[in-house]
MILO-480166 format. One record per residue (C-alpha): residue number from 0; residue in one letter; x, y negated, z. Coordinates in nm, 2 decimals, always signed. Layout:
# residues N
[NUM,A,[X,Y,Z]] ...
END
This chain:
# residues 492
[0,M,[-7.55,+3.82,-3.66]] [1,T,[-7.28,+3.78,-3.90]] [2,Q,[-7.32,+3.56,-4.19]] [3,P,[-7.24,+3.68,-4.54]] [4,V,[-6.93,+3.57,-4.70]] [5,Q,[-7.01,+3.31,-5.01]] [6,E,[-6.80,+3.35,-5.30]] [7,P,[-6.66,+3.00,-5.39]] [8,S,[-6.87,+2.81,-5.61]] [9,R,[-6.78,+2.66,-5.95]] [10,A,[-6.76,+2.33,-5.79]] [11,D,[-6.53,+2.46,-5.52]] [12,S,[-6.32,+2.60,-5.81]] [13,L,[-6.31,+2.27,-5.99]] [14,S,[-6.22,+2.07,-5.68]] [15,F,[-5.92,+2.29,-5.60]] [16,A,[-5.81,+2.24,-5.96]] [17,V,[-5.82,+1.84,-5.94]] [18,I,[-5.65,+1.89,-5.62]] [19,A,[-5.36,+2.10,-5.76]] [20,G,[-5.34,+1.89,-6.05]] [21,A,[-5.31,+1.57,-5.85]] [22,Y,[-5.03,+1.69,-5.64]] [23,L,[-4.85,+1.85,-5.93]] [24,L,[-4.83,+1.51,-6.10]] [25,T,[-4.70,+1.36,-5.76]] [26,V,[-4.43,+1.62,-5.76]] [27,V,[-4.34,+1.53,-6.14]] [28,T,[-4.35,+1.16,-6.06]] [29,G,[-4.11,+1.24,-5.75]] [30,L,[-3.87,+1.40,-6.00]] [31,R,[-3.89,+1.14,-6.28]] [32,L,[-3.81,+0.89,-5.98]] [33,R,[-3.51,+1.09,-5.90]] [34,R,[-3.38,+1.12,-6.23]] [35,G,[-3.45,+0.76,-6.29]] [36,T,[-3.70,+0.80,-6.60]] [37,A,[-3.99,+0.65,-6.39]] [38,G,[-4.04,+0.32,-6.20]] [39,R,[-4.20,+0.21,-5.87]] [40,L,[-4.52,+0.11,-6.09]] [41,D,[-4.56,+0.45,-6.18]] [42,A,[-4.54,+0.56,-5.82]] [43,T,[-4.79,+0.31,-5.72]] [44,V,[-5.04,+0.42,-5.98]] [45,Q,[-4.99,+0.79,-5.89]] [46,V,[-5.05,+0.70,-5.53]] [47,V,[-5.37,+0.50,-5.58]] [48,G,[-5.50,+0.77,-5.84]] [49,D,[-5.44,+1.04,-5.52]] [50,V,[-5.63,+0.81,-5.30]] [51,L,[-5.92,+0.78,-5.54]] [52,I,[-5.94,+1.14,-5.60]] [53,A,[-5.96,+1.22,-5.22]] [54,T,[-6.22,+0.97,-5.21]] [55,G,[-6.44,+1.10,-5.47]] [56,L,[-6.40,+1.46,-5.33]] [57,V,[-6.47,+1.37,-5.00]] [58,Y,[-6.79,+1.20,-5.13]] [59,L,[-6.88,+1.48,-5.33]] [60,S,[-6.82,+1.74,-5.04]] [61,G,[-7.05,+1.58,-4.77]] [62,G,[-6.89,+1.22,-4.68]] [63,A,[-6.79,+1.23,-4.32]] [64,D,[-6.85,+1.58,-4.24]] [65,S,[-6.66,+1.69,-4.56]] [66,P,[-6.39,+1.93,-4.52]] [67,L,[-6.15,+1.78,-4.76]] [68,T,[-6.09,+1.47,-4.55]] [69,F,[-5.72,+1.61,-4.53]] [70,L,[-5.67,+1.48,-4.88]] [71,Y,[-5.60,+1.15,-4.76]] [72,S,[-5.31,+1.28,-4.53]] [73,L,[-5.17,+1.45,-4.85]] [74,A,[-5.20,+1.09,-5.05]] [75,V,[-5.00,+0.92,-4.75]] [76,I,[-4.76,+1.21,-4.74]] [77,G,[-4.72,+1.20,-5.13]] [78,A,[-4.66,+0.80,-5.10]] [79,A,[-4.39,+0.84,-4.86]] [80,V,[-4.20,+1.10,-5.09]] [81,V,[-4.25,+0.88,-5.43]] [82,L,[-4.22,+0.52,-5.24]] [83,D,[-4.07,+0.45,-4.88]] [84,W,[-4.19,+0.42,-4.53]] [85,R,[-4.35,+0.10,-4.65]] [86,G,[-4.55,+0.26,-4.94]] [87,A,[-4.68,+0.54,-4.69]] [88,L,[-4.82,+0.25,-4.45]] [89,V,[-5.00,+0.11,-4.72]] [90,A,[-5.13,+0.43,-4.86]] [91,A,[-5.25,+0.49,-4.49]] [92,A,[-5.46,+0.16,-4.48]] [93,V,[-5.59,+0.18,-4.85]] [94,S,[-5.70,+0.55,-4.75]] [95,T,[-5.86,+0.41,-4.42]] [96,F,[-6.04,+0.13,-4.60]] [97,A,[-6.15,+0.37,-4.90]] [98,F,[-6.30,+0.63,-4.62]] [99,T,[-6.48,+0.34,-4.45]] [100,A,[-6.62,+0.21,-4.75]] [101,L,[-6.73,+0.55,-4.87]] [102,L,[-6.92,+0.60,-4.50]] [103,L,[-7.08,+0.28,-4.54]] [104,V,[-7.20,+0.33,-4.92]] [105,M,[-7.34,+0.67,-4.80]] [106,R,[-7.51,+0.52,-4.50]] [107,L,[-7.66,+0.24,-4.72]] [108,T,[-7.76,+0.47,-4.99]] [109,T,[-7.93,+0.74,-4.76]] [110,P,[-8.31,+0.76,-4.83]] [111,A,[-8.52,+0.67,-4.52]] [112,G,[-8.63,+1.03,-4.49]] [113,G,[-8.29,+1.17,-4.51]] [114,I,[-8.04,+1.28,-4.24]] [115,M,[-7.86,+1.01,-4.08]] [116,V,[-7.52,+1.05,-3.92]] [117,S,[-7.51,+0.87,-3.59]] [118,P,[-7.32,+0.54,-3.56]] [119,S,[-7.09,+0.71,-3.29]] [120,R,[-7.03,+0.99,-3.49]] [121,V,[-6.92,+0.76,-3.78]] [122,L,[-6.71,+0.55,-3.58]] [123,F,[-6.54,+0.87,-3.42]] [124,V,[-6.47,+1.02,-3.76]] [125,L,[-6.31,+0.66,-3.87]] [126,G,[-6.12,+0.62,-3.56]] [127,S,[-5.98,+0.99,-3.56]] [128,N,[-5.90,+0.94,-3.95]] [129,A,[-5.74,+0.61,-3.93]] [130,L,[-5.52,+0.72,-3.62]] [131,A,[-5.42,+1.02,-3.79]] [132,L,[-5.32,+0.85,-4.12]] [133,V,[-5.12,+0.61,-3.95]] [134,L,[-4.93,+0.88,-3.75]] [135,I,[-4.88,+1.09,-4.05]] [136,A,[-4.74,+0.75,-4.25]] [137,V,[-4.51,+0.69,-3.97]] [138,L,[-4.38,+1.07,-3.94]] [139,S,[-4.36,+1.09,-4.32]] [140,G,[-4.18,+0.77,-4.38]] [141,Y,[-3.94,+0.86,-4.10]] [142,L,[-3.89,+1.21,-4.26]] [143,S,[-3.85,+1.04,-4.60]] [144,R,[-3.59,+0.79,-4.49]] [145,Q,[-3.40,+1.09,-4.32]] [146,L,[-3.43,+1.27,-4.64]] [147,S,[-3.31,+1.00,-4.85]] [148,A,[-3.03,+0.90,-4.60]] [149,T,[-2.91,+1.27,-4.62]] [150,G,[-2.96,+1.28,-4.99]] [151,G,[-2.75,+0.97,-5.03]] [152,A,[-2.48,+1.10,-4.83]] [153,L,[-2.48,+1.43,-4.99]] [154,S,[-2.48,+1.26,-5.34]] [155,Q,[-2.16,+1.05,-5.23]] [156,S,[-2.01,+1.36,-5.07]] [157,E,[-2.06,+1.53,-5.41]] [158,A,[-1.92,+1.22,-5.59]] [159,D,[-1.61,+1.22,-5.38]] [160,L,[-1.56,+1.59,-5.41]] [161,R,[-1.59,+1.56,-5.79]] [162,R,[-1.35,+1.25,-5.76]] [163,L,[-1.09,+1.45,-5.54]] [164,G,[-1.15,+1.75,-5.81]] [165,R,[-1.05,+1.51,-6.10]] [166,L,[-0.76,+1.35,-5.89]] [167,Q,[-0.62,+1.71,-5.82]] [168,Q,[-0.63,+1.80,-6.18]] [169,L,[-0.47,+1.48,-6.30]] [170,I,[-0.19,+1.51,-6.04]] [171,L,[-0.13,+1.88,-6.14]] [172,S,[-0.12,+1.79,-6.48]] [173,S,[+0.11,+1.49,-6.44]] [174,M,[+0.35,+1.67,-6.24]] [175,P,[+0.69,+1.69,-6.42]] [176,S,[+0.78,+2.02,-6.25]] [177,G,[+0.58,+2.34,-6.33]] [178,L,[+0.34,+2.51,-6.06]] [179,V,[+0.23,+2.87,-6.06]] [180,T,[+0.02,+3.05,-5.80]] [181,C,[-0.06,+3.41,-5.77]] [182,D,[-0.27,+3.62,-5.54]] [183,I,[-0.19,+3.90,-5.30]] [184,H,[-0.16,+4.16,-5.59]] [185,R,[+0.10,+3.91,-5.78]] [186,R,[-0.13,+3.84,-6.04]] [187,V,[-0.11,+3.46,-6.17]] [188,T,[-0.41,+3.27,-6.06]] [189,F,[-0.31,+2.89,-6.21]] [190,L,[-0.05,+2.74,-6.42]] [191,N,[-0.02,+2.38,-6.49]] [192,T,[+0.04,+2.20,-6.82]] [193,A,[+0.41,+2.11,-6.72]] [194,G,[+0.46,+2.50,-6.65]] [195,S,[+0.28,+2.59,-6.97]] [196,G,[+0.52,+2.36,-7.15]] [197,I,[+0.83,+2.48,-7.00]] [198,L,[+0.76,+2.85,-7.05]] [199,Q,[+0.58,+2.78,-7.39]] [200,E,[+0.29,+2.97,-7.28]] [201,D,[-0.10,+2.94,-7.27]] [202,A,[-0.21,+2.84,-6.92]] [203,L,[-0.54,+3.01,-6.97]] [204,A,[-0.40,+3.32,-7.12]] [205,C,[-0.18,+3.36,-6.83]] [206,V,[-0.44,+3.37,-6.56]] [207,G,[-0.48,+3.72,-6.46]] [208,Q,[-0.14,+3.83,-6.61]] [209,P,[+0.15,+4.01,-6.34]] [210,L,[+0.37,+3.75,-6.23]] [211,E,[+0.66,+3.96,-6.30]] [212,K,[+0.57,+3.92,-6.69]] [213,L,[+0.56,+3.54,-6.64]] [214,L,[+0.88,+3.49,-6.44]] [215,P,[+1.06,+3.84,-6.46]] [216,G,[+1.27,+3.86,-6.13]] [217,V,[+1.10,+3.62,-5.93]] [218,S,[+0.92,+3.88,-5.66]] [219,V,[+1.28,+3.94,-5.55]] [220,L,[+1.26,+3.58,-5.40]] [221,A,[+0.93,+3.64,-5.22]] [222,P,[+0.78,+3.54,-4.98]] [223,R,[+0.99,+3.24,-4.94]] [224,S,[+1.30,+3.09,-5.12]] [225,I,[+1.39,+2.72,-5.07]] [226,R,[+1.59,+2.68,-5.37]] [227,S,[+1.71,+2.95,-5.65]] [228,E,[+1.79,+2.96,-6.03]] [229,L,[+1.62,+3.22,-6.25]] [230,P,[+1.71,+3.27,-6.63]] [231,V,[+1.39,+3.33,-6.82]] [232,Q,[+1.33,+3.45,-7.19]] [233,T,[+1.06,+3.23,-7.35]] [234,P,[+0.94,+3.20,-7.72]] [235,G,[+1.16,+2.90,-7.75]] [236,G,[+1.48,+3.08,-7.61]] [237,K,[+1.65,+3.13,-7.29]] [238,R,[+1.56,+2.90,-7.00]] [239,V,[+1.74,+2.82,-6.66]] [240,L,[+1.48,+2.78,-6.40]] [241,G,[+1.54,+2.61,-6.06]] [242,L,[+1.26,+2.72,-5.86]] [243,S,[+1.12,+2.75,-5.49]] [244,V,[+0.88,+3.01,-5.34]] [245,S,[+0.66,+2.97,-5.06]] [246,P,[+0.33,+3.13,-4.95]] [247,L,[+0.03,+2.96,-5.03]] [248,E,[-0.16,+2.83,-4.72]] [249,G,[-0.51,+2.97,-4.68]] [250,E,[-0.48,+3.28,-4.87]] [251,A,[-0.32,+3.57,-4.72]] [252,G,[-0.01,+3.73,-4.94]] [253,A,[-0.07,+3.44,-5.22]] [254,L,[+0.25,+3.26,-5.34]] [255,L,[+0.31,+2.91,-5.45]] [256,I,[+0.59,+2.88,-5.70]] [257,V,[+0.74,+2.53,-5.82]] [258,F,[+1.02,+2.52,-6.10]] [259,Q,[+1.19,+2.28,-6.30]] [260,D,[+1.38,+2.34,-6.64]] [261,L,[+1.73,+2.31,-6.56]] [262,T,[+1.87,+2.42,-6.91]] [263,D,[+1.96,+2.09,-7.07]] [264,L,[+2.12,+2.00,-6.71]] [265,R,[+2.32,+2.31,-6.69]] [266,R,[+2.46,+2.26,-7.07]] [267,M,[+2.56,+1.94,-6.97]] [268,E,[+2.74,+2.07,-6.70]] [269,E,[+2.90,+2.31,-6.91]] [270,D,[+2.98,+2.04,-7.18]] [271,L,[+3.16,+1.83,-6.90]] [272,K,[+3.35,+2.12,-6.79]] [273,R,[+3.44,+2.21,-7.16]] [274,T,[+3.55,+1.85,-7.22]] [275,D,[+3.77,+1.81,-6.90]] [276,R,[+3.93,+2.15,-7.00]] [277,L,[+3.97,+2.03,-7.35]] [278,A,[+4.12,+1.71,-7.23]] [279,S,[+4.36,+1.90,-7.02]] [280,L,[+4.47,+2.12,-7.27]] [281,G,[+4.48,+1.84,-7.53]] [282,T,[+4.73,+1.67,-7.32]] [283,L,[+4.95,+1.98,-7.28]] [284,S,[+4.91,+2.06,-7.65]] [285,A,[+5.03,+1.68,-7.76]] [286,Q,[+5.31,+1.73,-7.54]] [287,L,[+5.41,+2.06,-7.65]] [288,A,[+5.38,+1.94,-8.02]] [289,H,[+5.59,+1.67,-7.95]] [290,E,[+5.85,+1.89,-7.79]] [291,L,[+5.85,+2.11,-8.07]] [292,R,[+5.86,+1.88,-8.37]] [293,N,[+6.21,+1.75,-8.32]] [294,P,[+6.39,+2.09,-8.28]] [295,L,[+6.16,+2.22,-8.56]] [296,A,[+6.27,+1.95,-8.80]] [297,S,[+6.64,+2.04,-8.71]] [298,M,[+6.58,+2.39,-8.78]] [299,R,[+6.40,+2.33,-9.12]] [300,G,[+6.66,+2.07,-9.23]] [301,S,[+6.95,+2.35,-9.14]] [302,A,[+6.74,+2.63,-9.36]] [303,Q,[+6.71,+2.37,-9.63]] [304,L,[+7.08,+2.31,-9.64]] [305,L,[+7.18,+2.68,-9.64]] [306,A,[+6.94,+2.72,-9.94]] [307,Q,[+7.11,+2.43,-10.13]] [308,E,[+7.45,+2.64,-10.08]] [309,Q,[+7.29,+2.90,-10.34]] [310,S,[+7.46,+3.18,-10.15]] [311,K,[+7.46,+3.50,-10.36]] [312,D,[+7.40,+3.72,-10.06]] [313,P,[+7.04,+3.84,-10.12]] [314,V,[+7.02,+3.89,-9.75]] [315,V,[+7.12,+3.52,-9.66]] [316,Q,[+6.90,+3.42,-9.95]] [317,R,[+6.58,+3.63,-9.80]] [318,L,[+6.67,+3.50,-9.44]] [319,T,[+6.68,+3.15,-9.57]] [320,G,[+6.34,+3.19,-9.74]] [321,I,[+6.20,+3.34,-9.42]] [322,L,[+6.32,+3.07,-9.20]] [323,T,[+6.19,+2.78,-9.44]] [324,R,[+5.85,+2.93,-9.48]] [325,E,[+5.78,+3.00,-9.09]] [326,S,[+5.94,+2.63,-9.01]] [327,D,[+5.66,+2.52,-9.29]] [328,R,[+5.40,+2.74,-9.09]] [329,L,[+5.52,+2.64,-8.76]] [330,A,[+5.51,+2.23,-8.90]] [331,R,[+5.14,+2.29,-8.98]] [332,L,[+5.05,+2.47,-8.66]] [333,V,[+5.23,+2.16,-8.47]] [334,E,[+5.02,+1.92,-8.69]] [335,D,[+4.69,+2.12,-8.60]] [336,F,[+4.78,+2.10,-8.24]] [337,L,[+4.82,+1.70,-8.29]] [338,R,[+4.50,+1.68,-8.47]] [339,F,[+4.30,+1.87,-8.19]] [340,A,[+4.50,+1.67,-7.91]] [341,R,[+4.44,+1.34,-8.04]] [342,P,[+4.20,+1.33,-8.30]] [343,P,[+4.22,+0.99,-8.53]] [344,Q,[+3.95,+0.74,-8.45]] [345,P,[+3.65,+0.82,-8.70]] [346,Q,[+3.64,+0.54,-8.98]] [347,R,[+3.26,+0.54,-8.98]] [348,R,[+3.06,+0.40,-9.27]] [349,P,[+2.69,+0.45,-9.37]] [350,V,[+2.69,+0.82,-9.57]] [351,A,[+2.43,+1.00,-9.73]] [352,L,[+2.44,+1.32,-9.53]] [353,D,[+2.23,+1.53,-9.76]] [354,T,[+2.46,+1.46,-10.04]] [355,L,[+2.78,+1.54,-9.83]] [356,V,[+2.61,+1.86,-9.71]] [357,S,[+2.50,+1.97,-10.06]] [358,E,[+2.85,+1.89,-10.21]] [359,T,[+3.04,+2.06,-9.94]] [360,V,[+2.84,+2.38,-9.97]] [361,D,[+2.87,+2.38,-10.33]] [362,M,[+3.24,+2.32,-10.32]] [363,L,[+3.26,+2.63,-10.08]] [364,R,[+3.11,+2.86,-10.33]] [365,A,[+3.42,+2.90,-10.51]] [366,D,[+3.61,+3.01,-10.19]] [367,P,[+3.69,+3.37,-10.23]] [368,L,[+3.56,+3.40,-9.86]] [369,T,[+3.22,+3.33,-9.96]] [370,R,[+3.18,+3.54,-10.29]] [371,E,[+3.00,+3.83,-10.12]] [372,V,[+2.77,+3.60,-9.89]] [373,T,[+2.45,+3.46,-9.96]] [374,L,[+2.48,+3.07,-9.91]] [375,E,[+2.18,+2.85,-9.87]] [376,V,[+2.16,+2.51,-9.82]] [377,R,[+1.83,+2.31,-9.71]] [378,V,[+1.82,+1.93,-9.74]] [379,P,[+1.51,+1.68,-9.67]] [380,P,[+1.35,+1.53,-9.97]] [381,Q,[+1.41,+1.19,-9.83]] [382,P,[+1.78,+1.07,-9.81]] [383,L,[+1.91,+1.08,-9.48]] [384,T,[+2.19,+0.82,-9.41]] [385,A,[+2.43,+0.82,-9.09]] [386,P,[+2.72,+0.61,-8.99]] [387,V,[+2.98,+0.89,-9.01]] [388,D,[+3.34,+0.97,-9.12]] [389,P,[+3.28,+1.14,-9.43]] [390,D,[+3.62,+1.32,-9.44]] [391,Q,[+3.62,+1.44,-9.07]] [392,L,[+3.25,+1.53,-9.11]] [393,R,[+3.34,+1.75,-9.42]] [394,Q,[+3.60,+1.91,-9.24]] [395,V,[+3.39,+2.02,-8.94]] [396,L,[+3.12,+2.15,-9.20]] [397,I,[+3.41,+2.36,-9.40]] [398,N,[+3.51,+2.50,-9.06]] [399,L,[+3.17,+2.62,-8.94]] [400,V,[+3.07,+2.72,-9.28]] [401,R,[+3.41,+2.95,-9.33]] [402,N,[+3.36,+3.09,-8.97]] [403,G,[+2.99,+3.17,-9.05]] [404,C,[+3.10,+3.35,-9.36]] [405,Q,[+3.35,+3.55,-9.20]] [406,A,[+3.14,+3.65,-8.95]] [407,A,[+2.83,+3.75,-9.16]] [408,G,[+3.06,+3.95,-9.38]] [409,A,[+2.95,+4.09,-9.71]] [410,R,[+2.59,+4.10,-9.81]] [411,G,[+2.53,+3.87,-9.51]] [412,T,[+2.36,+3.51,-9.50]] [413,V,[+2.47,+3.17,-9.43]] [414,R,[+2.24,+2.89,-9.40]] [415,V,[+2.29,+2.52,-9.36]] [416,A,[+2.03,+2.30,-9.29]] [417,L,[+2.00,+1.91,-9.24]] [418,A,[+1.71,+1.73,-9.08]] [419,R,[+1.61,+1.43,-8.89]] [420,V,[+1.49,+1.51,-8.53]] [421,D,[+1.39,+1.17,-8.36]] [422,E,[+1.68,+0.94,-8.35]] [423,E,[+1.93,+1.22,-8.43]] [424,A,[+2.08,+1.40,-8.76]] [425,Q,[+2.08,+1.74,-8.69]] [426,I,[+2.28,+2.01,-8.90]] [427,R,[+2.23,+2.38,-8.84]] [428,V,[+2.49,+2.63,-8.97]] [429,W,[+2.34,+2.96,-8.91]] [430,D,[+2.48,+3.32,-8.99]] [431,S,[+2.30,+3.64,-8.98]] [432,A,[+2.57,+3.84,-8.78]] [433,G,[+2.49,+3.73,-8.42]] [434,S,[+2.80,+3.83,-8.31]] [435,I,[+2.88,+3.59,-8.05]] [436,T,[+2.83,+3.75,-7.67]] [437,E,[+2.78,+3.59,-7.34]] [438,E,[+3.10,+3.61,-7.24]] [439,M,[+3.27,+3.44,-7.54]] [440,M,[+3.00,+3.16,-7.53]] [441,G,[+3.20,+2.99,-7.24]] [442,H,[+3.53,+2.99,-7.41]] [443,L,[+3.42,+2.94,-7.78]] [444,F,[+3.54,+2.57,-7.82]] [445,E,[+3.85,+2.61,-7.62]] [446,P,[+4.19,+2.59,-7.82]] [447,F,[+4.38,+2.90,-7.86]] [448,F,[+4.07,+3.11,-7.83]] [449,T,[+4.00,+3.34,-8.15]] [450,T,[+3.87,+3.67,-8.20]] [451,R,[+4.02,+3.73,-8.55]] [452,S,[+4.35,+3.85,-8.61]] [453,G,[+4.58,+3.57,-8.75]] [454,G,[+4.36,+3.27,-8.63]] [455,T,[+4.47,+2.97,-8.41]] [456,G,[+4.18,+2.91,-8.22]] [457,L,[+4.19,+2.56,-8.32]] [458,G,[+3.92,+2.54,-8.56]] [459,L,[+3.62,+2.52,-8.34]] [460,S,[+3.81,+2.31,-8.09]] [461,T,[+3.89,+2.03,-8.35]] [462,A,[+3.54,+2.03,-8.47]] [463,H,[+3.43,+1.98,-8.11]] [464,S,[+3.68,+1.71,-8.09]] [465,L,[+3.57,+1.54,-8.39]] [466,I,[+3.21,+1.55,-8.32]] [467,R,[+3.26,+1.40,-7.97]] [468,A,[+3.44,+1.12,-8.12]] [469,H,[+3.13,+1.04,-8.35]] [470,G,[+2.92,+1.04,-8.02]] [471,G,[+2.74,+1.35,-8.10]] [472,T,[+2.69,+1.70,-7.98]] [473,I,[+2.79,+2.05,-8.10]] [474,R,[+2.59,+2.35,-7.94]] [475,V,[+2.57,+2.73,-8.03]] [476,S,[+2.33,+3.01,-7.98]] [477,S,[+2.37,+3.36,-8.07]] [478,H,[+2.16,+3.69,-8.04]] [479,P,[+2.23,+4.01,-8.24]] [480,A,[+1.86,+4.02,-8.37]] [481,E,[+1.83,+3.65,-8.45]] [482,G,[+2.18,+3.55,-8.56]] [483,T,[+2.42,+3.27,-8.48]] [484,E,[+2.36,+2.90,-8.50]] [485,F,[+2.57,+2.60,-8.46]] [486,L,[+2.38,+2.29,-8.41]] [487,V,[+2.58,+1.94,-8.48]] [488,G,[+2.38,+1.64,-8.35]] [489,L,[+2.50,+1.30,-8.49]] [490,P,[+2.34,+0.98,-8.35]] [491,L,[+2.14,+0.77,-8.64]] 
END
């Protein structure tokens, strides 16, 4: 006949609540040990508490015949988790001792008329439980060691991975070359710090943008280009990039682009080429000027003798005047040639550049060429002194400002600004015209090159020679929308 199913009593529910609470504390202790907020003493107290709770519940549920003797096994497993394999063996020994003591106490305190468990039954229960606890201790200890070793190896691998990740980021951030990666759809996936600096773009903002927007024209070089040059317009101006394009391994269609800023290198190359050309032309100009000076002096002397005869013929007088005037003009032109070809060595002395710039601009305000042009001057509040030849530098400024006024025209603007940048004094002469084309840039400082009727083409060439004699640099940039700027750099 089937026995009716009995509902769990209140005592049963309380027992299960105690069991759940005890082993919840075991889990909490294990987590605290892992985080380092608990010590070995906390774990020992926890295990001893588990054994005591198991002993109490076994006592209340029938002793040798209790269905809760498995709680000793859970205590041993908990010891293996929160302690090590030695702790599991100690917990097994303590559990066996506690269970044995419990059975002895229960046997000794059983009334004479009560039901006694046979000695053989007690020995069997003790032996089987002791053997089971030892085996569980050994097995759980082994698993705990393996888990600890695996966890340690995993933690080490994670630490190595994080260290490699940091090293990779440091390498990419420390690279002097720009680096860009893109996916198969030609959208930027990464831009390193150097690349962000060269292109003057925010690295995070560039991620997801089309590659062509960042580097216009680079798609023509895909999927592989060992060495190419690409002009790129950046917020800071036009840059010349030397770059290589290669497929990105491990991702189909992705590209890796490594680039360097060659703008300064190309500018230096152009300066060297220009200096070589100017040196050759200077030598030729000097030879030509020397060859012209003697016959020119003879011609002018003859013209002066003719003028002294005071001929009454008006035609003779007019031709004599033309000959004298043109001889003087040729003599000045020859002197200009010689000044360009062999500029005098600058007589350097400490000069207050702010005062020199302000006075030169004020002097030029009286020039008829500047009357319809807005002339602005900007100098730093602190005096800026540099070792220069004031006469030669004033000649350079006059040349550049007059050229700017002629280019800007009526109602145009010319601005002269002085500033200190690192160990260099920089003079910027800007005009609002922006009329210098790319084709003209390469010939701007060459002698005899001019775009104005009546000009000799020696003004900028002479300015270039004088600045080079000071150990400085002179550069020019021009754009119709941004104007033209001559930048003179002088070492301090």
